[in-house]
C-alpha positions as CSV (number, residue, x, y, z in Angstrom):
1,M,-22.6,40.9,6.6
2,P,-24.3,39.5,9.6
3,I,-23.5,36.0,10.7
4,I,-26.4,33.7,10.8
5,L,-25.8,30.1,12.4
6,Q,-27.9,27.2,12.9
7,F,-27.2,24.9,15.7
8,T,-28.6,21.2,15.5
9,F,-28.8,19.4,18.9
10,E,-28.6,16.0,19.9
11,D,-32.2,15.6,20.3
12,G,-32.9,16.8,16.7
13,S,-34.0,20.3,17.7
14,K,-32.5,23.4,16.0
15,E,-31.8,26.8,16.9
16,V,-30.9,30.0,14.8
17,V,-28.8,32.6,16.1
18,R,-28.3,35.8,14.2
19,I,-25.3,38.0,15.0
20,P,-25.4,41.6,13.6
21,A,-22.7,43.0,11.2
22,E,-21.3,45.2,14.0
23,I,-19.5,42.0,15.2
24,W,-16.9,42.8,12.5
25,R,-16.0,46.2,13.7
26,R,-13.1,45.2,16.0
27,Q,-11.7,42.7,13.6
28,E,-12.4,42.6,9.9
29,T,-11.2,39.0,9.0
30,T,-12.0,36.8,12.2
31,V,-14.4,36.8,15.0
32,T,-14.8,34.7,18.2
33,K,-18.0,34.2,20.2
34,V,-18.9,31.6,22.9
35,F,-22.3,29.9,23.0
36,I,-23.5,28.0,25.7
37,F,-26.5,25.7,25.5
38,D,-28.2,23.1,27.7
39,K,-28.1,20.5,25.1
40,K,-25.4,19.0,23.2
41,V,-24.6,20.4,19.7
42,T,-24.3,17.9,17.1
43,S,-23.8,20.2,14.1
44,I,-23.3,23.8,13.1
45,L,-24.4,25.5,9.7
46,L,-23.6,29.2,8.6
47,D,-26.1,30.8,6.5
48,P,-28.8,28.0,6.8
49,F,-31.2,30.0,4.4
50,L,-28.5,31.1,1.9
51,E,-29.2,34.9,2.8
52,I,-25.6,36.1,2.5
53,A,-23.5,36.7,-0.5
54,D,-21.3,33.4,0.0
55,T,-19.7,31.8,-3.1
56,D,-18.4,28.9,-1.4
57,V,-20.9,27.0,0.7
58,N,-18.7,24.0,1.0
59,N,-17.0,25.4,4.2
60,N,-20.3,26.5,5.9
61,S,-20.8,23.4,8.2
62,W,-19.3,21.6,11.0
63,P,-18.7,18.7,10.8
64,T,-17.8,19.3,7.3
65,K,-20.2,18.4,4.5
66,Q,-19.0,18.2,1.0
67,S,-21.7,19.4,-1.7
68,P,-21.6,18.0,-5.0
69,T,-19.5,19.9,-7.5
70,K,-21.0,21.0,-10.9
71,F,-19.0,18.4,-12.6
72,D,-20.5,15.6,-10.1
73,L,-23.8,16.8,-10.9
74,Y,-23.2,16.8,-14.6
75,K,-21.9,13.3,-14.7
76,N,-24.8,12.0,-12.6
77,K,-27.1,13.6,-15.0
78,Q,-25.6,12.1,-17.8
79,S,-25.4,8.5,-16.4
80,N,-29.2,8.9,-15.2
81,K,-29.8,9.5,-19.3
82,H,-28.3,6.1,-20.1
83,H,-30.7,4.2,-17.8
């Protein structure tokens, strides 16, 4: 699979970088790549458009953002019914 990264910068602008799947040829489990920008990066999101087959999106961002679990969504739905 390719690697698709979205960088968000201090000024609020964003840049998407697509790295072809060939990056995995040398090492199948980990890769390293250096990015140099003129602006300070405030966050990075892997697969911002949900294009790759990723079953756990909770580890796709830096800094870490926790998505609600199915249980949390169900619990919120139930509490909204009682209001």
